[in-house]
C-alpha positions, -999 to +999 in steps of 0.1 A: +220+197+320+195+207+293+201+237+270+181+266+285+173+288+255+167+320+274+200+318+293+218+319+259+209+355+253+232+380+269+209+408+280+236+435+278+246+425+242+210+420+231+196+453+245+225+474+231+223+457+197+185+462+195+188+499+205+214+505+178+193+488+152+163+508+162+182+540+160+195+529+126+160+523+113+149+557+126+176+576+108+174+555+076+138+566+075+150+602+081+175+599+053+147+590+029+126+621+036+131+650+012+129+688+018+091+687+013+087+662+042+078+634+018+094+599+022+109+589-011+127+558+000+116+524+014+150+515+027+138+517+063+112+490+056+139+467+042+161+475+071+133+464+095+131+431+075+169+427+077+168+433+114+140+408+120+156+381+100+189+390+117+174+382+150+166+347+138+201+343+125+215+356+158+194+331+178+203+302+155+241+308+158+238+312+195+220+279+199+244+261+176+275+250+195+304+269+179+328+242+192+311+217+168+322+238+138+359+237+146+366+207+125+348+223+095+368+255+096+392+245+068+364+235+045+345+267+053+376+288+045+381+270+012+345+276+004+349+313+013+379+316-012+358+300-040+329+324-034+353+354-034+369+342-066+334+337-082+325+372-071+356+387-087+346+371-120+308+372-120+299+397-093+275+426-097+291+461-098+278+484-071+295+518-064+324+509-086+332+475-070+323+441-083+315+428-048+278+417-049+260+385-058+223+384-065+194+387-088+179+421-097+177+444-066+182+414-043+219+408-034+244+400-008+280+411-003+300+379+003+331+397+016+310+408+046+301+373+056+336+361+048+349+381+078+332+356+101+347+326+082+381+343+082+379+347+120+369+311+124+397+297+103+424+320+119+410+309+154+412+273+143+448+277+131+460+295+163+443+269+185+460+240+168+495+256+167+499+268+202+533+250+205+546+260+171+573+287+168+560+323+167+577+330+134+561+301+116+527+310+131+531+346+119+541+337+084+513+311+080+486+335+095+499+362+072+492+339+042+458+331+056+450+368+056+466+375+023+444+353+002+410+368+009+426+403+012+439+401-024+406+387-038+387+416-022+411+442-034+407+428-069+369+436-068+382+464-058+368+470-023+394+489-003+371+495+027+361+459+033+396+446+026+410+470+052+389+454+080+407+421+076+440+437+087+430+448+123+413+414+128+446+397+119+467+420+141+445+416+172+441+379+169+479+376+164+485+397+195+461+375+215+480+344+201+512+359+216+528+367+182+558+390+190+551+427+186+580+432+162+562+409+137+530+428+140+548+461+137+562+449+105+527+446+090+517+480+103+548+498+090+546+480+056+510+490+053+516+526+062+545+530+038+526+513+011+497+538+014+522+567+015+540+555-016+507+549-034+492+583-026+523+606-030+526+604-068+489+612-072+491+640-046+521+655-065+503+655-099+467+663-087+471+687-057+507+701-057+509+702-095+546+705-096+575+681-095+594+672-063+628+656-071+628+632-042+595+617-053+609+607-087+617+574-070+579+568-070+571+583-104+600+571-125+594+534-130+630+526-140+643+544-109+618+527-087+629+492-098+665+502-093+657+512-057+637+480-051+666+459-064+690+478-041+668+475-010+661+439-018+698+431-021+705+448+013+677+427+028+692+395+016+727+405+028+712+413+062+695+379+064+726+361+054+746+381+079+722+372+107+722+335+098+760+333+097+769+356+126+738+356+147+743+394+152+712+415+159+727+443+138+721+422+106+686+413+118+675+449+120+690+457+087+670+429+071+640+440+091+640+477+080+650+472+043+627+442+040+597+464+050+608+491+025+612+466-003+578+450+003+561+484+006+576+496-027+565+465-045+530+466-030+526+503-039+531+493-076+504+466-072+481+490-053+484+517-081+473+491-106+445+475-086+429+505-069+409+529-090+417+566-092+387+576-071+399+553-043+433+568-042+417+603-045+398+596-013+431+592+006+444+625-009+412+644+000+417+632+036+449+653+036+433+683+020+395+683+015+395+718+001+416+708-028+385+696-046+355+710-026+329+703-053+343+669-062+361+643-041+361+666-011+324+672-011+314+643+011+337+652+040+329+689+039+291+684+039+294+657+066+314+681+089+288+708+082+260+684+092+277+673+124+287+709+134+252+722+128+238+697+153+253+715+183+244+700+217+208+688+212+205+688+174+180+704+151+153+679+159+142+647+142+134+653+105+146+689+108+181+684+094+190+703+062+221+685+049+202+652+045+168+664+035+182+687+008+204+658-004+238+675+003+250+642+018+256+613-006+253+577+007+235+592+036+217+560+047+249+539+046+283+555+050+271+588+064+243+577+087+261+591+118+262+626+101+224+626+099+221+614+135+245+641+148+227+669+128+192+659+142+201+646+177+233+667+182+262+659+205+239+641+230+227+617+203+262+610+192+271+603+228+242+578+231+256+559+201+291+561+215+279+547+249+261+518+233+291+508+213+314+512+243+292+489+264+292+463+236+330+465+233+336+462+270+312+433+272+332+415+245+364+422+265+347+406+295+338+376+275+374+372+262+388+375+297+364+349+311+367+325+281+379+290+291+379+277+255+409+288+233+388+286+201+361+309+216+388+332+230+403+338+195+369+342+179+358+368+204+391+386+199+385+388+161+350+401+166+362+427+190+387+440+164+361+440+137+335+459+157+360+484+170+375+491+135+341+495+119+331+520+146+363+540+148+368+543+110+332+551+101+328+578+128+363+591+122+355+592+084+323+613+088+342+637+112+370+641+087+397+626+109+398+593+088+399+588+051+367+578+033+368+541+028+332+531+025+331+511+058+295+511+072+286+518+108+275+483+120+239+480+132+231+516+121+240+518+084+215+505+058+224+471+044+215+435+050+249+420+046+265+443+072+236+440+096+234+402+093+272+399+098+270+420+129+241+400+144+257+367+136+288+379+155+266+389+184+250+354+184+285+339+184+295+360+214+264+349+232+271+313+225+307+317+237+297+334+269+270+309+277+292+278+271+321+290+291+298+289+321+276+259+313+282+225+300+251+209+285+239+183+260+211+187+235+178+172+244 
């Protein structure tokens, strides 16, 4: 049967995506209008161009049979690693992170596109290792995640790096990796963040010493604790190997997580810049620095709250037009929308995203191809994480991480990545129902 082009395009995904992009362009325009009603930014024009070219990319990737790329996944992953390494060394610094490649004002953020290649390679690995032991699959997949994650953290881009973790967790879950292994990653991550933030919180906010926190501030004591927990972990592992007793297993499990988290907190404090750690502290107490690091969250919450039910009206918002909101066309685009369209406008965006997410779940459930099944799962995790973190960030219930709201926030790299993913989903959905050959 011949490839029928128009049948490729999932109407639900296409309509919701186009509506979100249109809303994004509208409020990117609004973000560029000053208090005198004069447009001082051409970002909305560039976003229209990004959206138009994104449609071509979306159609191209939908037409291209994703199953033909399976064998190329390792090469693509290696290429991705080389590009990320090049970016770390020669990248252009934007907003404190060396995460861009380009000439002049034209540039792309490789770490955004690398999310797709990362999903591809992880899907390729899980498809090929269906009969391999869960422990080996987990350890190998953890290494697959660790390489790009470390390279992106070296830029340092905490927000983009954090997206790779939920993709990993969801795809591992769909690959039937035991929950206890996934919980290990979640707990280690949470403890690492806590151990990284607490010393800065003690010195910057509390401004007094807490004896119990000396294990995180006194480097000599910290290494003693790491040595102790590491030794207990090894004893637990040996005990489990020799006696096959679950008691030893759980000792090794708990102390292993603690040891890893303490080691990673040292690395995180060296890699992450002070303002990135400060963002996590401000999440706990925005009023500790209302004119500095806490300014963004406070102004965003004011903007959202002032929108009420129906909003103040398009181009009538004060927080954006008087420039109280920084990064208002990117990270805080939802704040402008909520101020001008109110609760109803926010619900419209929520509904469109909800439809997209449920449509992806439907594609996953109906998928007959394991490779497509894993790819769709990774995309679901990425979309959900971007949405929940960005919206939570502007509402003050999530720390500021610099994650854009896909399809709405200004930026070609993010928009193209999202549209490429939509094209992939369309291709997966079409090919699970139709077998065809090219004419």
